[in-house]
ROZAKOL-977960 format. One record per atom (N, C-alpha, C): atom name; x, y, z. Coordinates in nm, 3 decimals. Example, Ala and Ser with C-alpha at 12.3 -4.5 7.8 and 13.67 -1.06 7.14 Angstrom:
rec name=N&east=1.319&north=-0.569&up=0.780
rec name=CA&east=1.230&north=-0.450&up=0.780
rec name=C&east=1.320&north=-0.330&up=0.780
rec name=N&east=1.285&north=-0.225&up=0.708
rec name=CA&east=1.367&north=-0.106&up=0.714
rec name=C&east=1.290&north=0.003&up=0.787
//
This chain:
rec name=N&east=8.086&north=8.903&up=12.782
rec name=CA&east=8.239&north=8.854&up=12.788
rec name=C&east=8.346&north=8.947&up=12.714
rec name=N&east=8.414&north=8.909&up=12.759
rec name=CA&east=8.573&north=8.934&up=12.685
rec name=C&east=8.569&north=8.810&up=12.568
rec name=N&east=8.706&north=8.851&up=12.510
rec name=CA&east=8.793&north=8.776&up=12.411
rec name=C&east=8.931&north=8.792&up=12.434
rec name=N&east=9.008&north=8.694&up=12.468
rec name=CA&east=9.124&north=8.715&up=12.491
rec name=C&east=9.228&north=8.604&up=12.402
rec name=N&east=9.355&north=8.667&up=12.384
rec name=CA&east=9.421&north=8.528&up=12.316
rec name=C&east=9.527&north=8.538&up=12.414
rec name=N&east=9.547&north=8.425&up=12.449
rec name=CA&east=9.693&north=8.337&up=12.512
rec name=C&east=9.774&north=8.283&up=12.479
rec name=N&east=9.933&north=8.320&up=12.477
rec name=CA&east=10.003&north=8.270&up=12.417
rec name=C&east=10.063&north=8.194&up=12.441
rec name=N&east=10.093&north=8.043&up=12.321
rec name=CA&east=10.084&north=7.929&up=12.309
rec name=C&east=10.166&north=7.885&up=12.424
rec name=N&east=10.285&north=7.954&up=12.473
rec name=CA&east=10.369&north=7.901&up=12.563
rec name=C&east=10.353&north=7.912&up=12.720
rec name=N&east=10.243&north=7.993&up=12.702
rec name=CA&east=10.111&north=7.947&up=12.876
rec name=C&east=10.043&north=7.958&up=12.829
rec name=N&east=10.014&north=7.865&up=12.707
rec name=CA&east=9.851&north=7.786&up=12.714
rec name=C&east=9.831&north=7.751&up=12.851
rec name=N&east=9.901&north=7.608&up=12.858
rec name=CA&east=9.831&north=7.516&up=12.929
rec name=C&east=9.816&north=7.566&up=13.066
rec name=N&east=9.919&north=7.636&up=13.170
rec name=CA&east=9.944&north=7.632&up=13.290
rec name=C&east=9.776&north=7.786&up=13.300
rec name=N&east=9.763&north=7.868&up=13.197
rec name=CA&east=9.721&north=7.983&up=13.185
rec name=C&east=9.584&north=7.933&up=13.191
rec name=N&east=9.521&north=7.826&up=13.100
rec name=CA&east=9.389&north=7.742&up=13.065
rec name=C&east=9.357&north=7.628&up=13.208
rec name=N&east=9.453&north=7.594&up=13.283
rec name=CA&east=9.452&north=7.513&up=13.426
rec name=C&east=9.353&north=7.672&up=13.512
rec name=N&east=9.452&north=7.734&up=13.512
rec name=CA&east=9.412&north=7.897&up=13.612
rec name=C&east=9.301&north=7.915&up=13.568
rec name=N&east=9.237&north=7.939&up=13.487
rec name=CA&east=9.123&north=8.010&up=13.433
rec name=C&east=8.997&north=7.920&up=13.442
rec name=N&east=9.024&north=7.770&up=13.430
rec name=CA&east=8.895&north=7.706&up=13.483
rec name=C&east=8.868&north=7.684&up=13.594
rec name=N&east=8.960&north=7.764&up=13.689
rec name=CA&east=8.949&north=7.771&up=13.832
rec name=C&east=8.865&north=7.830&up=13.914
rec name=N&east=8.866&north=7.905&up=13.785
rec name=CA&east=8.740&north=8.035&up=13.801
rec name=C&east=8.589&north=8.017&up=13.835
rec name=N&east=8.612&north=7.975&up=13.639
rec name=CA&east=8.458&north=7.971&up=13.598
rec name=C&east=8.493&north=7.931&up=13.456
rec name=N&east=8.405&north=7.840&up=13.413
rec name=CA&east=8.436&north=7.851&up=13.258
rec name=C&east=8.453&north=7.952&up=13.196
rec name=N&east=8.496&north=7.866&up=13.043
rec name=CA&east=8.558&north=7.969&up=12.926
rec name=C&east=8.529&north=7.889&up=12.800
rec name=N&east=8.490&north=7.962&up=12.756
rec name=CA&east=8.478&north=7.883&up=12.609
rec name=C&east=8.546&north=7.953&up=12.515
rec name=N&east=8.621&north=7.829&up=12.417
rec name=CA&east=8.702&north=7.838&up=12.288
rec name=C&east=8.634&north=7.898&up=12.189
rec name=N&east=8.674&north=8.019&up=12.122
rec name=CA&east=8.596&north=8.032&up=12.021
rec name=C&east=8.684&north=8.008&up=11.860
rec name=N&east=8.798&north=7.999&up=11.872
rec name=CA&east=8.911&north=8.003&up=11.751
rec name=C&east=9.021&north=7.931&up=11.834
rec name=N&east=9.047&north=7.880&up=11.692
rec name=CA&east=9.190&north=7.809&up=11.746
rec name=C&east=9.337&north=7.873&up=11.734
rec name=N&east=9.263&north=8.010&up=11.762
rec name=CA&east=9.412&north=8.104&up=11.732
rec name=C&east=9.492&north=8.101&up=11.864
rec name=N&east=9.486&north=8.070&up=11.990
rec name=CA&east=9.382&north=7.999&up=12.045
rec name=C&east=9.275&north=8.125&up=12.094
rec name=N&east=9.189&north=8.169&up=12.092
rec name=CA&east=9.082&north=8.291&up=12.117
rec name=C&east=8.990&north=8.221&up=12.272
rec name=N&east=8.980&north=8.268&up=12.349
rec name=CA&east=8.887&north=8.246&up=12.413
rec name=C&east=8.792&north=8.355&up=12.476
rec name=N&east=8.654&north=8.345&up=12.519
rec name=CA&east=8.580&north=8.409&up=12.580
rec name=C&east=8.550&north=8.348&up=12.743
rec name=N&east=8.617&north=8.519&up=12.813
rec name=CA&east=8.632&north=8.550&up=12.948
rec name=C&east=8.553&north=8.591&up=13.051
rec name=N&east=8.532&north=8.592&up=13.112
rec name=CA&east=8.512&north=8.689&up=13.208
rec name=C&east=8.587&north=8.815&up=13.303
rec name=N&east=8.552&north=8.911&up=13.343
rec name=CA&east=8.654&north=8.985&up=13.387
rec name=C&east=8.739&north=8.960&up=13.492
rec name=N&east=8.709&north=8.815&up=13.555
rec name=CA&east=8.704&north=8.803&up=13.739
rec name=C&east=8.894&north=8.673&up=13.631
rec name=N&east=8.859&north=8.673&up=13.545
rec name=CA&east=8.941&north=8.570&up=13.468
rec name=C&east=9.066&north=8.647&up=13.437
rec name=N&east=9.037&north=8.754&up=13.391
rec name=CA&east=9.152&north=8.910&up=13.361
rec name=C&east=9.198&north=8.921&up=13.502
rec name=N&east=9.157&north=8.949&up=13.606
rec name=CA&east=9.202&north=9.003&up=13.750
rec name=C&east=9.313&north=8.875&up=13.787
rec name=N&east=9.258&north=8.739&up=13.786
rec name=CA&east=9.361&north=8.651&up=13.795
rec name=C&east=9.470&north=8.598&up=13.741
rec name=N&east=9.432&north=8.661&up=13.566
rec name=CA&east=9.569&north=8.619&up=13.537
rec name=C&east=9.667&north=8.748&up=13.585
rec name=N&east=9.621&north=8.849&up=13.556
rec name=CA&east=9.734&north=8.916&up=13.586
rec name=C&east=9.762&north=8.919&up=13.668
rec name=N&east=9.686&north=8.878&up=13.811
rec name=CA&east=9.779&north=8.869&up=13.966
rec name=C&east=9.840&north=8.711&up=13.943
rec name=N&east=9.848&north=8.674&up=13.888
rec name=CA&east=9.937&north=8.546&up=13.826
rec name=C&east=10.056&north=8.521&up=13.758
rec name=N&east=10.045&north=8.663&up=13.678
rec name=CA&east=10.158&north=8.698&up=13.572
rec name=C&east=10.139&north=8.668&up=13.439
rec name=N&east=10.042&north=8.588&up=13.415
rec name=CA&east=10.047&north=8.533&up=13.275
rec name=C&east=10.007&north=8.686&up=13.184
rec name=N&east=10.019&north=8.634&up=13.065
rec name=CA&east=10.022&north=8.758&up=12.949
rec name=C&east=9.917&north=8.686&up=12.892
rec name=N&east=9.832&north=8.777&up=12.830
rec name=CA&east=9.722&north=8.787&up=12.754
rec name=C&east=9.728&north=8.875&up=12.633
rec name=N&east=9.623&north=8.896&up=12.552
rec name=CA&east=9.618&north=8.989&up=12.430
rec name=C&east=9.459&north=8.992&up=12.485
rec name=N&east=9.386&north=9.132&up=12.468
rec name=CA&east=9.266&north=9.145&up=12.471
rec name=C&east=9.255&north=9.161&up=12.316
rec name=N&east=9.144&north=9.099&up=12.251
rec name=CA&east=9.081&north=9.121&up=12.124
rec name=C&east=9.003&north=9.184&up=12.148
rec name=N&east=8.936&north=9.300&up=12.044
rec name=CA&east=8.833&north=9.350&up=12.031
rec name=C&east=8.715&north=9.262&up=11.959
rec name=N&east=8.581&north=9.277&up=11.960
rec name=CA&east=8.476&north=9.209&up=11.890
rec name=C&east=8.476&north=9.198&up=11.769
rec name=N&east=8.459&north=9.132&up=11.673
rec name=CA&east=8.443&north=9.162&up=11.545
rec name=C&east=8.290&north=9.170&up=11.528
rec name=N&east=8.272&north=9.290&up=11.440
rec name=CA&east=8.123&north=9.299&up=11.398
rec name=C&east=8.066&north=9.278&up=11.289
rec name=N&east=7.997&north=9.148&up=11.247
rec name=CA&east=7.948&north=9.087&up=11.108
rec name=C&east=7.900&north=9.238&up=11.028
rec name=N&east=7.964&north=9.211&up=10.881
rec name=CA&east=7.929&north=9.337&up=10.826
rec name=C&east=7.760&north=9.342&up=10.808
rec name=N&east=7.727&north=9.455&up=10.789
rec name=CA&east=7.590&north=9.486&up=10.776
rec name=C&east=7.526&north=9.488&up=10.617
rec name=N&east=7.412&north=9.345&up=10.638
rec name=CA&east=7.431&north=9.373&up=10.481
rec name=C&east=7.313&north=9.483&up=10.428
rec name=N&east=7.315&north=9.546&up=10.329
rec name=CA&east=7.235&north=9.669&up=10.285
rec name=C&east=7.083&north=9.619&up=10.246
rec name=N&east=7.066&north=9.725&up=10.301
rec name=CA&east=6.902&north=9.681&up=10.237
rec name=C&east=6.864&north=9.778&up=10.037
rec name=N&east=6.921&north=9.816&up=10.035
rec name=CA&east=6.895&north=9.845&up=9.899
rec name=C&east=6.862&north=9.978&up=9.880
rec name=N&east=6.753&north=10.042&up=10.008
rec name=CA&east=6.741&north=10.195&up=10.012
rec name=C&east=6.792&north=10.244&up=10.148
rec name=N&east=6.898&north=10.358&up=9.987
rec name=CA&east=6.952&north=10.448&up=10.056
rec name=C&east=6.962&north=10.613&up=10.019
//
């Protein structure tokens, strides 16, 4: 899945369009959503703007044996 940020000014229209394709998941109030590639194709085709957000990797705990 991909993570995107929608502009707050387009959120309502973009949200309705997104859920027509398939379920999406809100993962942060920023608003950040996890979507499928088909969602991005639809957003682009309909002229919505969005930002693809790179996934955050949790920091790895060190084992102490370096």
